[in-house]
Phi, psi and omega in degrees: 000170178285187182308129183281316184203144167236132178249112173271087189294315177204182181298336187239013182222119173232146177240127181243137182236131180243139171257119193272096178250346184281153177288166175304315184297321178300309184295318183298323176290349188249357177232158175243140182243148171288169189297320182296318182280341175291315176300316176301321179297312180304329184278355181279127186279331186266129177290331176302316180293321174301314180293326178295315180305309184291326178296330178295323178290331173295321177294318173313311183301321179303334182252014177085010181256173171219175175303335180279353177267001185247142170219159180247139175277185186289348176265358182089006180279132181287146176220154174257149184294331184277004179091350177284155181277142179220146173224147186231146177207154169205153178206119181050243189262017178237142170227155177205153175227155168232132178234135182199161173281349177261161177286126188221159171219155183218153175204146174228134186225146174281128176286114184212159182297336182302333183295332182298320187287335185250007184300324182287356176277336179231355174252145178219273177297338181296336179295345178296327182245357176278142175241105186298342179267358180282148175294344182269359191301308184296320180298313181296316179298325180289326173299313178303313177299315184297320181297314182292318180297318180297318182291319176299325179297323179292313185279313174056044184248138177293136176105346180291126176259131176298322183284317192265330187256338184244119184246124177261129181277164178305145183207164171246139181302328183292333184281337178058027180207147181205142176267142187219148180232141174247125171236108181222119187053240180262005184267127176229129181210143177260149180228143167267128182246129174243143179215159169206163181256133181234109187054240180256027177243160178242124174256126184232136173224146189237147174228135171294136174281000000 
């Protein structure tokens, strides 16, 4: 299908979401890849992953970019040739990008019961405001995971622990915003986190303060 959603966050920040309903062949015929990413695509064993990879390139096109405008640094973080910041995410049938003049990170996650079993691997201080008996528990924990993932994409440093170094403050789902802190070695930084729910997914994006 075409572009699922565009969020005009500000004059210099846009978030685009794609719902992946096309076949691999349809997407592959509609995008051009640079040589490095063409090889990378061939090495992907999952066709769902391949389709997600290609759908992200469709999102580039929506903003006037192509795969040739993108490069990755030595840590695997994506960058645009024109100097704007970009972050990329996909989960199951959704993919999304955020492009901004500011430093940004993005994540999209399917809300599912599995996250209950692994919450203690990435939550710590957050358990002080989480209620496992609440109907909102899975949704809130998914926001927390997405927030930490988005921040990690911004910093992209080896050794950062979601549980120990990234702290999400108490929040209400209705506000669609939460403050988060990263304490890593001598680095201390606050982040503004925004989120919204799309079907059974949670979209989260982060900005450095």
